[in-house]
N, C-alpha and C positions, 0 to 999 in steps of 0.2 A: 859942111854938114857934120854935126856931132855924132860920134860913134856911141852906141849903146852897149852897156853890159847886160847880158841876159843869162840868168841862172835857170836852166831847165832841170828836169828830173835826172838828166844824164850827164850834163857838163855845164861849165861856165864859159861863155864866149864874151870877149871884151871888145870885139871889133865889128859890131852889128849895125845894120841899117834896116829900115822897114821898106819893103817894096809894096806899093799899093796899086791894085788893078781892079778889074771887074770880073765877076763870074759871067760867063757867056750865057748861061741858062736864064738868068733873070736880071742881069746888070747890077747886082748888089756888090758891095765893096768886098774885095779879096785882099787880105794882108798877109804877107810872108815876112818872116825874119830871116835876114841873109847875113852870113858871116863873110867878111872880105877874104879871110884865109881859108875857110872850110866850106863855103857855099851855102846852100839852103839849110836853115836850122829847123824851121817849123812854119807850116801854114797855120796861122792862128785864128782864121775865120772859117766859117762853113756856109755853104749855100743851102738854105732851107726853103727857097722860093716863097718867101713871105711878102706879099704885096703891102702889108701894113708897115713895113720898115720905112723910116724916113730916109732921105737921101744920104745922110751922114751916119746912119746906124748899120750895125752888122751883128751877127751872132758870132760869138767867140767859141772856139773849140775846147771846151773844158774836159771833154772825154780824153783827147789825145794830149792836151796841154793843160794839166790841172793847175799849173803855176801862172797861167796867162792873165787872169783877172788881177791878181796881185801885181804882176809886172806892169800892166797897162795903167793901173791906178797909181802905183808908186812913181812912175815916170811922168805922170800927168798927161798921158796920151789918150785916155778915155775915161769915161765915167759910166757907171752902171745905170741902166734904165729900170732895173728891178724886174724886167721881163725875162722869162726863160721859155725854152721850147725843146722838147725831146727830139732827138734825131735818130 
């Protein structure tokens, strides 16, 4: 598994992986960035209980992780649907 470099608003982490799970509330995708040295870096998705989400879609947390959209797109991990929702 390739390690990811993640530049947050606070620090740069060079040994990260993504942990993917599901939110208990609605079963939507939950994604966390995890540093092998420092532990959890950020939960980058949010649970908004939106039944219109496709199985492979999630809302990303741009409130707490303003860098996350650029990160996901630059690494080729996700692409924007153009939809937004307030939390």
